[in-house]
Residue, then its C-alpha position, 0 to 999 in steps of 0.5 A: x286804859x289808865x284812869x288818868x289818861x281818860x277823857x271826860x267824854x269817855x267817863x260820861x259815856x261809861x258812867x251813863x251806860x252803867x247807870x242804864x244797866x242799873x236802872x234796867x236791872x233795878x226798875x224795869x226795861x220800860x223805865x229804862x226805855x222811857x229814860x232813853x227816849x227822853x234823853x235822845x229826844x232832849x238831845x235832838x231838841x237841844x241840837x235844834x230839831x223842833x220835831x223832837x219836842x212832841x216825843x218829849x211831851x208824849x213820853x212825859x204824858x204817858x208816865x204815871x207818878x211812880x214812873x215819873x219818880x224813876x225818871x226824875x231820879x235817873x236824870x238826877x243821878x245822871x247829872x250827878x255822875x256828869x258832875x263827878x266826871x267833870x271834877x275828875x277831869x279837873x283833877x287830871x288837868x291839874x295833875x298833868x300841868x303839875x307833872x309838866x311843870x306848867x301849873x302855877x297856882x301859888x298865892x304869890x302868882x294869884x296876887x301878882x295876876x290880880x295886881x296886873x289885872x288891876x292896872 
């Protein structure tokens, strides 16, 4: 698949998988499993599963300071990668609109839009 035909979801999944591979290789399988357990429990909690709160606390309570640091860095890196994937999606959207002739981001257009909005 060409890079400019990808979706943000595909990018996020691929980048997350790569981060997981690096995490497991550079730290330990246990650290990788802690991050994965926290990630899946956080997703379940966000989706409304109240019972997922306990596993979150359990994992966090069993981490020692070194593991806490690994988990914090892993999530920080993950969110940075998501931001990059979203920026890349914006570039793809602008490129598509430009190629289709539907991109009108000129200064004149912006001033006209602001004037229309003002009344």
